C-alpha positions as CSV (number, residue, x, y, z in Angstrom):
1,M,0.0,0.0,0.0
2,T,1.5,3.3,-1.0
3,A,1.4,6.8,0.4
4,E,-0.7,7.9,-2.6
5,T,-3.7,5.7,-1.5
6,S,-6.7,8.0,-1.3
7,P,-8.8,8.3,1.8
8,H,-11.8,7.0,-0.2
9,A,-9.9,3.9,-1.2
10,L,-8.7,3.3,2.3
11,R,-12.3,3.0,3.5
12,T,-12.7,-0.2,1.6
13,T,-9.2,-1.6,1.6
14,A,-9.2,-5.0,3.2
15,P,-5.8,-4.9,5.0
16,V,-6.7,-1.6,6.7
17,L,-10.2,-2.8,7.8
18,D,-8.9,-6.3,8.7
19,C,-6.3,-4.7,11.0
20,A,-8.9,-2.3,12.5
21,A,-11.3,-5.2,13.1
22,R,-8.6,-7.1,15.0
23,L,-7.6,-4.1,17.1
24,F,-11.2,-3.5,18.0
25,A,-11.6,-7.2,18.9
26,E,-8.5,-7.1,21.1
27,H,-9.1,-3.8,22.8
28,G,-12.8,-3.1,22.6
29,P,-14.5,-0.3,20.7
30,R,-13.1,2.3,23.1
31,G,-9.9,0.7,24.2
32,L,-7.5,2.6,22.0
33,A,-7.5,6.2,21.1
34,M,-7.8,7.1,17.4
35,S,-4.2,8.3,17.4
36,A,-3.1,4.8,18.6
37,L,-5.3,3.0,16.1
38,T,-3.9,5.1,13.3
39,R,-0.4,4.5,14.4
40,R,-0.9,0.7,14.7
41,I,-2.8,0.4,11.4
42,S,-0.2,2.4,9.6
43,A,2.7,0.4,11.0
44,E,1.0,-3.0,10.3
45,T,-0.3,-2.3,6.8
46,G,2.0,0.3,5.4
47,A,-0.9,2.7,4.9
48,D,0.0,6.4,5.0
49,A,-0.9,7.8,8.4
50,A,-2.1,11.2,7.0
51,S,-4.4,9.4,4.5
52,L,-5.8,7.3,7.3
53,R,-6.6,10.3,9.4
54,R,-8.4,11.9,6.4
55,A,-10.3,8.7,5.7
56,F,-11.3,8.0,9.3
57,P,-11.3,11.3,11.3
58,T,-12.7,9.5,14.4
59,R,-12.7,6.1,16.0
60,F,-16.4,5.9,15.3
61,D,-15.8,6.4,11.5
62,L,-13.4,3.6,11.5
63,A,-15.7,1.3,13.5
64,Y,-18.5,2.1,11.0
65,A,-16.3,1.2,8.0
66,V,-15.4,-2.1,9.6
67,V,-19.0,-3.0,10.4
68,L,-20.3,-2.0,7.0
69,R,-17.6,-4.1,5.1
70,S,-18.3,-7.1,7.3
71,T,-22.1,-6.9,6.9
72,R,-21.8,-6.6,3.2
73,E,-19.4,-9.6,3.0
74,R,-21.8,-11.8,5.0
75,V,-25.0,-10.8,3.3
76,N,-23.6,-10.7,-0.3
77,G,-21.9,-14.1,0.3
78,Q,-25.1,-15.7,1.4
79,L,-27.1,-14.4,-1.5
80,A,-24.4,-15.4,-4.0
81,A,-24.1,-18.9,-2.6
82,D,-27.9,-19.7,-2.6
83,Q,-29.3,-22.0,-5.2
84,P,-33.0,-21.2,-5.6
85,G,-33.6,-24.3,-7.7
86,R,-32.8,-26.7,-4.8
87,P,-35.5,-27.8,-2.3
88,P,-36.1,-25.3,0.5
89,V,-34.9,-27.7,3.2
90,E,-31.5,-28.0,1.5
91,R,-31.3,-24.3,0.9
92,M,-32.0,-23.5,4.5
93,S,-29.6,-26.2,5.7
94,S,-26.8,-24.7,3.6
95,L,-27.6,-21.2,4.7
96,V,-27.5,-22.2,8.3
97,R,-24.1,-23.9,7.9
98,R,-22.7,-21.0,6.0
99,H,-24.0,-18.6,8.6
100,V,-22.4,-20.5,11.4
101,E,-19.0,-20.5,9.7
102,I,-19.1,-16.9,8.5
103,G,-20.7,-15.7,11.7
104,W,-17.9,-17.2,13.8
105,K,-15.3,-15.6,11.5
106,H,-17.0,-12.2,11.9
107,R,-18.1,-12.6,15.6
108,A,-16.0,-9.7,16.8
109,T,-17.3,-7.4,14.2
110,T,-20.9,-8.5,14.9
111,S,-20.4,-7.6,18.5
112,L,-18.9,-4.2,17.4
113,A,-22.1,-3.6,15.3
114,H,-24.2,-4.2,18.4
115,E,-22.2,-1.6,20.2
116,I,-22.3,1.1,17.6
117,L,-25.7,0.8,15.9
118,P,-27.7,2.5,18.6
119,T,-25.4,5.5,18.5
120,L,-25.3,5.4,14.7
121,R,-29.1,5.6,14.6
122,A,-29.0,8.7,16.8
123,I,-26.2,10.6,15.2
124,H,-25.9,9.4,11.7
125,P,-29.2,8.0,10.4
126,T,-28.0,7.7,6.8
127,R,-25.2,5.4,7.9
128,H,-27.5,3.5,10.1
129,R,-29.9,2.9,7.2
130,E,-27.1,1.7,5.0
131,V,-26.2,-1.1,7.5
132,N,-29.8,-1.8,8.4
133,S,-30.8,-2.1,4.8
134,L,-28.3,-5.0,4.4
135,A,-29.8,-6.7,7.4
136,R,-33.3,-6.3,5.9
137,V,-32.1,-7.8,2.6
138,Y,-30.8,-10.8,4.5
139,R,-34.0,-11.1,6.6
140,E,-36.1,-11.1,3.4
141,H,-33.8,-13.7,1.9
142,V,-34.3,-16.0,4.9
143,R,-38.1,-15.2,4.8
144,G,-38.2,-16.1,1.1
145,I,-36.7,-19.5,1.7
146,I,-39.2,-20.1,4.5
147,V,-42.1,-19.1,2.2
148,D,-40.9,-21.5,-0.4
149,G,-40.8,-24.2,2.2
150,L,-44.3,-23.5,3.2
151,V,-45.5,-23.7,-0.4
152,A,-43.7,-27.0,-0.7
153,G,-45.2,-28.4,2.5
154,A,-41.8,-28.7,4.1
155,F,-42.2,-26.2,6.9
156,G,-44.9,-25.8,9.4
157,V,-45.0,-22.2,10.6
158,R,-47.8,-19.7,10.4
159,E,-45.9,-16.4,10.1
160,P,-42.9,-16.5,7.8
161,G,-41.7,-13.1,8.9
162,R,-41.8,-14.0,12.6
163,A,-40.1,-17.3,11.9
164,A,-37.3,-15.5,10.0
165,D,-36.8,-13.2,13.0
166,E,-36.5,-16.2,15.3
167,V,-34.0,-17.9,13.0
168,L,-31.8,-14.8,12.9
169,A,-32.0,-14.4,16.6
170,T,-30.9,-18.0,17.0
171,F,-27.9,-17.3,14.7
172,D,-26.8,-14.5,17.0
173,S,-26.7,-16.8,20.0
174,L,-23.6,-18.6,18.8
175,L,-21.6,-15.5,19.7
176,Y,-22.2,-16.0,23.4
177,W,-21.6,-19.6,24.1
178,Y,-19.5,-21.4,21.5
179,D,-16.0,-22.3,22.5
180,P,-13.9,-24.0,19.8
181,D,-11.5,-25.3,22.5
182,A,-14.3,-27.3,24.2
183,G,-14.3,-30.1,21.6
184,L,-17.1,-29.1,19.3
185,S,-16.0,-28.4,15.7
186,L,-17.6,-25.7,13.6
187,D,-19.0,-28.4,11.4
188,G,-20.6,-30.0,14.4
189,L,-21.9,-26.7,15.5
190,G,-23.5,-26.2,12.1
191,A,-25.2,-29.5,12.4
192,I,-26.7,-28.5,15.8
193,Y,-28.0,-25.3,14.4
194,V,-29.4,-26.9,11.3
195,D,-31.4,-29.3,13.6
196,L,-32.5,-26.4,15.8
197,V,-33.7,-24.2,12.9
198,L,-35.3,-26.9,10.7
199,H,-37.1,-28.8,13.4
200,H,-37.7,-26.3,16.3
201,H,-38.2,-23.0,14.5
202,L,-39.6,-24.2,11.1
203,G,-41.5,-27.3,12.1
204,H,-39.8,-29.6,9.5
205,P,-40.7,-33.2,10.5
206,R,-37.8,-35.4,11.6
């Protein structure tokens, strides 16, 4: 990365945002001053410090960029991987497994999003809408698979929207209890969540 990198380009540059995400995970959203974050990111990625300061004037600007990039990656990845021609049960099973894997990868950024979104709603509604619109797209995607499952007779829920909300809330729970050192692999965790979503939330018969 060169000193000529523009502030706009830095906002979406993977090494910069990856480094920032790791620092927020290690120190919390308020653990390092912006000057320290800029210094560390510049040293670790080679980004020009002045360009970083222009791209991210505040720690909140940097946190927002990290959250937006992570949300886009997760949502766009799920939409691209879906295969609408497959049976709804298979589509939902695949989505759940991908969500577990990607969700664990992005767990720190998801926690960061939970921290900043209330403040973002209050002080920068345009940015909040940008992140929230991605979440709505994902919810509608999940809801669409559920509707297809109802049409096919594979799922037994009455309100697809409510069921989609319950599935997404269940996804978030893995942030709070999963310990990879406890002997359960991510693949095993995915199987648990598939069973929970299909049979408990969506009423698919065993």
